[in-house]
Backbone as CSV, one residue per row, in Angstrom:
resi,resn,N_x,N_y,N_z,CA_x,CA_y,CA_z,C_x,C_y,C_z
1,MET,8.720,55.031,30.141,9.132,53.064,29.942,9.871,53.039,30.925
2,SER,9.481,52.136,31.432,10.786,51.673,32.828,10.590,50.009,33.271
3,HIS,11.188,49.335,34.172,10.948,48.385,34.735,9.673,48.937,35.927
4,ASP,8.718,48.243,35.959,7.631,48.930,36.870,8.508,48.756,38.480
5,ARG,7.427,49.924,38.756,7.914,50.283,40.415,6.688,50.867,41.285
6,VAL,6.027,50.488,42.234,5.433,51.808,43.003,5.574,52.990,42.457
7,GLY,4.419,53.678,42.227,4.834,55.189,41.989,4.831,56.193,41.056
8,ILE,4.802,55.458,39.602,5.752,56.304,38.772,4.467,57.005,38.184
9,ILE,3.130,56.021,38.140,1.886,57.392,37.846,2.336,58.574,38.777
10,TYR,2.123,59.126,40.314,2.393,59.661,41.120,3.266,60.620,40.315
11,ASP,4.690,59.836,40.092,5.814,60.876,39.911,5.538,61.573,38.751
12,VAL,5.220,60.935,38.234,5.589,61.365,36.520,3.694,62.744,36.248
13,SER,2.650,62.205,36.978,1.391,63.448,36.956,1.904,64.451,37.763
14,SER,2.517,63.863,39.380,3.233,65.584,40.068,4.293,66.292,39.535
15,ALA,4.694,65.844,38.410,5.861,66.875,37.631,5.257,67.176,36.971
16,ILE,4.103,66.761,35.802,3.488,67.661,35.173,2.606,68.758,35.666
17,SER,2.492,68.183,36.949,1.333,69.531,37.780,2.013,70.600,38.043
18,GLU,3.251,70.143,38.581,4.478,71.287,38.495,4.489,72.480,38.219
19,MET,4.462,71.715,36.612,4.768,72.590,35.283,3.884,72.752,35.020
20,GLN,3.085,73.327,35.652,1.047,73.690,35.176,0.634,73.080,34.008
21,GLY,1.388,71.508,33.891,0.727,70.591,32.862,-0.961,70.219,32.944
22,ASP,-1.444,69.920,32.042,-2.837,69.378,32.327,-2.594,68.318,31.196
23,ILE,-2.990,67.598,32.081,-2.824,65.800,31.147,-4.355,65.800,30.719
24,ALA,-4.603,65.911,29.385,-6.209,65.531,28.826,-6.376,63.976,28.908
25,ASP,-5.558,62.992,28.443,-5.739,61.440,27.874,-4.460,60.697,28.546
26,LEU,-4.721,59.695,29.160,-3.112,58.819,29.221,-3.570,57.544,29.312
27,ARG,-2.732,56.582,29.188,-2.737,54.662,28.915,-1.808,54.939,29.395
28,GLN,-2.000,53.660,30.333,-0.749,52.927,30.774,-1.300,51.842,31.250
29,SER,0.241,50.687,30.540,-0.007,49.143,31.550,1.654,49.042,31.937
30,VAL,1.108,47.431,32.274,2.510,46.878,32.612,2.889,45.808,32.042
31,LEU,3.060,45.663,31.204,3.196,44.003,30.349,4.299,43.293,30.957
32,ARG,4.659,42.078,31.842,5.295,41.210,31.969,6.511,42.048,32.900
33,GLY,5.707,42.884,33.819,6.959,43.902,34.614,7.466,44.926,34.387
34,TYR,6.955,45.217,32.770,8.226,46.403,32.362,5.912,47.540,32.226
35,PHE,6.437,48.888,32.889,6.113,49.647,32.633,5.439,50.688,31.796
36,THR,4.561,50.709,30.708,4.703,51.702,29.916,3.438,52.846,29.441
37,MET,3.880,53.963,29.321,2.546,54.899,29.203,2.552,55.954,28.525
38,ILE,1.736,56.495,28.027,1.989,57.815,26.531,0.354,58.300,27.226
39,LEU,0.665,59.504,27.332,-0.413,60.852,27.826,0.202,62.084,27.164
40,VAL,-1.210,63.068,26.627,-1.237,64.076,26.153,-1.539,64.868,27.346
41,ALA,-0.983,65.983,27.243,-1.042,66.982,27.994,-0.467,68.540,27.206
42,SER,-1.161,69.701,28.229,-0.577,70.695,27.363,-0.232,71.308,28.673
43,PHE,0.410,72.349,27.983,1.660,73.064,28.677,1.379,75.055,29.060
44,PRO,1.875,75.448,29.256,1.582,76.730,29.534,2.743,77.054,27.886
45,GLU,2.299,78.517,27.320,3.241,78.839,26.261,4.271,78.940,26.909
46,GLY,5.007,78.479,26.013,6.628,78.996,25.774,7.468,77.512,26.779
47,THR,6.627,77.062,27.272,7.301,75.530,27.902,7.729,74.808,26.816
48,THR,8.953,74.439,27.060,9.704,73.358,25.432,9.739,72.341,25.973
49,GLU,9.821,71.325,24.651,9.789,69.735,24.919,11.273,69.454,25.851
50,ASP,12.343,70.241,25.824,13.916,69.523,25.907,13.031,70.518,27.826
51,ALA,12.250,71.117,28.354,12.491,71.582,29.152,11.230,70.725,30.218
52,ILE,10.300,70.227,29.395,9.419,68.645,29.725,10.768,67.423,30.438
53,GLN,10.823,67.032,29.020,12.045,65.936,29.469,13.054,66.337,30.670
54,ARG,13.525,67.093,30.830,14.262,67.524,31.845,13.717,67.187,33.106
55,ARG,12.654,68.161,33.722,11.611,67.433,34.808,11.545,66.494,34.901
56,LEU,10.823,65.440,33.673,10.829,64.658,33.940,11.978,63.827,34.482
57,ARG,12.873,63.576,33.887,14.296,62.848,33.906,14.445,62.791,35.249
58,ALA,14.608,64.336,36.276,14.357,64.289,37.071,14.224,63.434,38.445
59,ILE,12.951,62.613,38.183,12.234,61.669,38.661,12.456,60.770,38.861
60,ASP,13.703,59.978,38.359,14.452,58.959,38.499,14.727,58.551,39.703
61,ARG,14.179,57.338,40.656,14.723,57.262,41.829,16.063,56.616,42.065
62,GLU,17.136,56.767,43.158,17.846,56.135,43.242,17.886,54.387,43.400
63,GLY,18.591,53.709,42.606,18.652,51.969,43.097,17.508,51.930,41.877
64,ALA,16.303,52.879,41.616,15.399,52.170,40.469,15.664,52.167,39.211
65,PRO,15.843,51.226,38.013,15.901,51.578,36.284,15.257,52.887,36.210
66,PRO,16.379,53.687,35.682,15.430,54.972,35.128,14.599,54.622,33.788
67,LEU,13.712,56.390,34.030,12.243,55.711,33.147,13.546,56.464,31.421
68,GLU,12.685,55.647,30.806,13.145,55.816,28.949,11.748,57.277,28.776
69,ILE,12.240,58.220,28.409,11.297,59.237,27.676,11.072,59.813,27.122
70,THR,10.345,60.139,26.427,10.183,60.723,24.957,9.135,61.930,24.677
71,VAL,9.492,63.044,24.503,8.679,64.512,24.771,8.062,64.619,23.141
72,ARG,6.970,64.389,22.647,6.711,65.023,21.108,5.691,65.828,21.536
73,GLN,5.519,66.985,20.518,4.690,67.710,20.311,3.413,66.997,19.733
74,VAL,2.477,67.353,19.776,0.909,66.632,18.668,0.395,67.857,18.528
75,GLY,-0.280,67.904,17.359,-0.952,68.930,17.139,-2.760,68.603,18.251
76,ASP,-3.746,69.759,17.575,-4.497,70.126,19.007,-5.678,68.632,18.137
77,VAL,-6.373,68.052,18.854,-7.644,66.467,19.089,-9.174,67.437,19.844
78,GLY,-9.397,67.797,18.787,-11.027,68.590,19.227,-11.512,67.256,19.884
79,PRO,-12.555,67.964,20.852,-13.550,67.086,21.399,-14.501,66.221,19.924
80,ASP,-15.010,67.295,19.017,-15.731,67.278,18.348,-15.221,65.470,16.957
81,GLU,-13.651,65.029,17.155,-12.728,64.547,16.272,-13.219,62.931,17.188
82,ASP,-12.889,63.380,18.545,-12.992,62.231,19.559,-14.682,61.291,19.006
83,SER,-15.495,62.239,19.278,-16.871,61.889,18.891,-17.220,60.957,17.593
84,ALA,-16.629,61.963,16.606,-17.044,61.596,15.564,-16.012,59.941,15.333
85,VAL,-15.038,59.645,15.799,-14.553,58.359,15.999,-14.885,57.103,16.723
86,LEU,-15.606,57.661,17.808,-16.539,56.642,18.674,-18.020,56.417,17.923
87,GLU,-18.154,57.265,17.132,-20.069,57.020,16.477,-20.054,55.545,15.556
88,ASN,-18.269,55.277,15.495,-17.947,54.157,14.297,-17.270,53.451,14.662
89,ALA,-17.106,53.490,16.148,-16.078,52.611,17.006,-16.759,51.601,16.753
90,TYR,-15.898,49.889,17.342,-16.187,48.610,17.308,-15.499,48.290,17.960
91,VAL,-15.585,46.990,18.792,-15.224,46.222,19.113,-14.883,44.811,18.667
92,LEU,-13.546,44.751,18.369,-13.613,43.204,17.472,-12.785,42.267,18.488
93,THR,-13.284,41.124,19.042,-12.455,39.829,19.391,-12.261,39.382,18.423
94,ALA,-11.009,38.770,19.235,-10.759,37.173,18.006,-9.500,36.306,19.120
95,SER,-10.081,35.029,19.577,-9.413,33.922,19.940,-9.329,32.977,19.012
96,GLY,-8.769,32.247,19.726,-8.018,30.725,19.024,-6.998,30.404,19.863
97,ALA,-6.515,28.892,19.412,-5.225,28.563,19.614,-4.347,29.509,19.358
98,ASP,-3.292,29.519,20.429,-2.235,30.058,20.777,-0.936,29.937,19.619
99,ARG,-0.540,30.640,18.847,0.101,30.402,17.703,1.323,31.635,17.419
100,ILE,2.042,31.090,16.874,3.167,32.382,16.419,2.157,32.788,15.215
101,GLY,2.364,34.203,14.805,1.779,35.372,14.440,0.647,35.597,14.346
102,PHE,-0.061,35.472,15.597,-2.006,35.042,15.453,-2.270,36.861,15.496
103,VAL,-1.322,37.906,16.303,-1.422,39.444,16.100,-0.974,39.540,14.550
104,ALA,-0.350,39.238,13.898,0.122,39.576,12.612,-1.375,39.149,11.710
105,THR,-1.750,38.072,11.780,-2.812,37.875,10.982,-3.878,38.658,11.403
106,VAL,-4.765,38.764,12.468,-5.636,39.757,12.861,-5.310,41.026,11.947
107,SER,-4.301,41.683,12.505,-3.971,42.901,12.279,-4.323,43.511,10.527
108,SER,-3.169,42.018,9.564,-3.189,42.055,8.365,-4.604,42.145,8.002
109,PHE,-5.572,41.217,8.245,-7.078,41.675,8.088,-7.364,42.970,7.818
110,CYS,-6.886,43.603,9.249,-7.750,44.718,9.531,-7.100,46.142,8.575
111,ALA,-5.674,45.829,8.283,-5.368,46.860,7.417,-5.045,46.510,6.246
112,GLN,-6.209,44.987,5.591,-6.239,44.901,3.899,-8.023,45.738,3.615
113,ASN,-8.246,45.528,4.990,-9.616,45.944,4.519,-10.113,47.653,5.081
114,GLY,-9.177,48.543,5.392,-9.652,49.550,6.055,-9.598,49.276,7.228
115,VAL,-9.413,48.997,8.228,-10.099,48.421,9.880,-8.674,49.483,10.427
116,ASN,-8.845,51.049,11.249,-8.205,51.271,11.778,-8.087,51.205,12.834
117,ILE,-7.336,50.534,13.628,-6.737,49.838,15.064,-6.514,51.352,16.025
118,LEU,-7.515,50.987,17.270,-7.386,52.280,17.926,-7.320,51.847,18.987
119,ASP,-7.105,50.935,19.692,-6.948,50.325,20.868,-6.244,48.419,20.770
120,LEU,-5.376,47.867,20.978,-5.532,46.689,21.670,-4.769,46.138,22.827
121,SER,-5.777,44.889,22.908,-4.960,44.268,24.133,-5.053,42.880,23.960
122,THR,-3.749,42.030,25.032,-4.100,40.479,24.221,-3.790,39.934,25.051
123,ALA,-4.163,38.828,25.976,-3.822,38.053,26.752,-3.848,36.285,26.023
124,VAL,-3.466,35.308,27.287,-3.323,33.970,26.849,-3.539,33.168,27.999
125,ASP,-4.895,32.617,27.851,-5.374,31.438,29.085,-5.223,30.374,28.704
126,ASP,-4.964,30.033,28.956,-4.860,27.905,29.080,-4.969,27.472,27.177
127,GLY,-3.716,28.622,27.073,-3.443,28.180,25.614,-4.359,28.857,24.385
128,THR,-5.289,29.371,24.943,-6.518,29.959,23.810,-5.681,31.287,24.301
129,TYR,-5.632,32.157,22.962,-4.970,33.286,22.554,-6.302,34.453,22.073
130,ILE,-6.409,35.610,23.215,-6.882,36.244,22.725,-6.504,37.898,22.872
131,MET,-7.439,38.354,22.035,-7.458,39.413,21.530,-8.632,40.799,21.425
132,ILE,-8.205,41.718,21.907,-9.231,42.850,21.797,-8.892,44.229,21.720
133,LEU,-9.165,44.461,20.316,-9.276,45.080,19.380,-10.367,46.478,19.317
134,LEU,-10.231,47.609,19.819,-11.049,48.620,19.467,-10.594,49.306,17.874
135,VAL,-11.600,49.207,17.139,-11.430,49.666,15.738,-12.264,50.728,15.239
136,ASP,-11.751,51.541,14.702,-12.697,52.559,13.360,-13.283,51.282,12.132
137,LEU,-14.086,52.189,12.140,-15.259,51.373,10.346,-15.422,52.309,9.660
138,SER,-15.299,53.585,10.241,-15.937,55.078,9.477,-15.367,54.899,7.860
139,PRO,-14.517,54.300,7.658,-14.301,54.394,6.109,-14.685,52.978,5.397
140,CYS,-14.988,52.337,6.466,-15.747,50.851,6.239,-17.341,50.857,5.546
141,ASN,-17.607,49.855,4.924,-18.968,49.324,4.903,-18.970,47.682,5.887
142,VAL,-19.930,48.078,7.191,-19.945,47.532,8.226,-20.472,46.304,7.774
143,GLY,-21.598,46.039,7.028,-21.804,44.966,6.523,-20.906,44.376,5.876
144,GLU,-20.096,44.440,4.573,-19.277,43.745,3.952,-17.814,43.361,5.390
145,ILE,-18.070,43.791,6.042,-16.663,44.029,7.145,-16.943,42.932,8.146
146,ARG,-18.401,42.152,8.346,-19.247,41.371,8.948,-18.568,40.377,8.095
147,GLN,-18.910,40.228,6.758,-19.074,39.251,5.942,-17.530,38.818,5.516
148,LYS,-17.038,40.019,5.815,-15.504,39.524,5.491,-14.874,38.869,6.887
149,LEU,-15.000,38.760,8.011,-14.535,38.425,9.349,-15.151,36.974,9.416
150,ARG,-16.267,36.609,8.904,-16.861,35.428,8.809,-16.344,34.281,8.104
151,ARG,-15.459,34.988,6.886,-15.031,34.019,5.927,-13.316,34.193,6.535
152,PHE,-12.922,35.079,7.502,-11.976,35.049,8.219,-11.737,33.830,9.112
153,GLY,-12.837,34.213,10.159,-12.945,33.198,10.374,-12.747,31.946,10.303
154,GLN,-13.344,31.301,9.590,-13.612,30.215,8.830,-12.138,29.930,8.357
155,GLU,-11.450,30.608,7.968,-10.374,30.233,7.214,-9.310,30.560,7.666
156,THR,-8.970,31.151,9.324,-7.970,31.000,10.131,-8.310,30.260,11.645
157,GLY,-9.140,29.502,11.478,-10.378,28.994,13.009,-10.422,29.700,14.091
158,PHE,-10.370,31.121,13.694,-10.121,31.934,15.277,-11.735,32.428,15.213
159,ASN,-12.187,32.425,16.565,-13.856,33.122,16.546,-13.392,34.441,16.522
160,VAL,-14.222,34.943,16.281,-14.243,36.624,16.231,-15.574,37.096,15.973
161,VAL,-15.564,38.277,16.646,-16.931,38.783,17.381,-16.510,40.157,17.246
162,LEU,-17.920,41.095,16.166,-18.065,42.173,15.955,-18.759,42.808,16.294
163,GLN,-18.644,43.756,17.281,-19.757,44.873,17.992,-19.813,45.966,18.342
164,HIS,-20.632,46.871,17.960,-20.733,48.491,18.297,-20.057,48.550,19.579
165,TYR,-19.032,49.665,19.423,-18.801,49.837,21.048,-19.572,50.529,21.894
166,ASP,-20.766,51.149,21.495,-22.149,51.536,21.990,-22.668,50.198,23.264
167,ILE,-22.826,48.916,22.529,-23.122,47.841,22.589,-22.298,47.016,23.902
168,PHE,-20.734,47.306,23.103,-20.076,46.618,23.951,-19.689,47.568,25.487
169,LYS,-19.521,48.482,25.450,-19.743,49.361,26.628,-20.981,49.200,27.235
170,ALA,-22.092,49.215,27.394,-23.285,49.042,27.821,-23.315,47.532,28.786
171,THR,-22.805,46.704,27.969,-22.994,45.782,28.244,-21.625,45.167,29.865
172,GLN,-20.390,46.166,29.684,-19.670,45.740,31.055,-19.602,46.944,31.371
173,GLU,-20.343,47.535,31.165,-20.330,49.146,32.738,-21.187,48.354,34.019
174,VAL,-19.726,48.890,35.108,-20.640,48.834,36.072,-21.290,50.216,36.702
175,SER,-22.676,49.777,37.395,-23.160,50.852,37.665,-23.434,50.477,39.596
176,ILE,-23.330,51.875,39.638,-23.377,51.894,41.401,-24.753,52.539,41.288
177,VAL,-25.490,51.595,42.473,-26.693,52.445,42.715,-26.723,53.090,43.830
């Protein structure tokens, strides 16, 4: 994490490559001028968390805010686990008048109903708060969740839409001919 500047992804990915690290997955975003990134990478046997952290701290640029870096070892997640989650992945959109507690209200619904939030982004457009959530419904009854979402939308005044990830992906992909 750091204040945003040009070249952070290049600096981080180059440092990881120099250590023979292989980036398997990465998410990056800039929110209000603040750069954040989380990534999963594998390194050669014997590479320590401390060595990775030292190398990444060395990419700080003079005059630029330093990067805040945390390195943690994580267990292996195989492709089978990822595909199982995506089979039960849905996109939930919630929108309504911008107000305090919007995210807490929607995430409370998810927590109370066993809906695991995999990814979440928000935006405000002309006084309307918009949330887009990628959710895992594998432990849920989808029909029951849809009914509960209808009641939730009526009670909160939010416009909520739930669609399977495959449908969302198919309608949002850009095809290059």
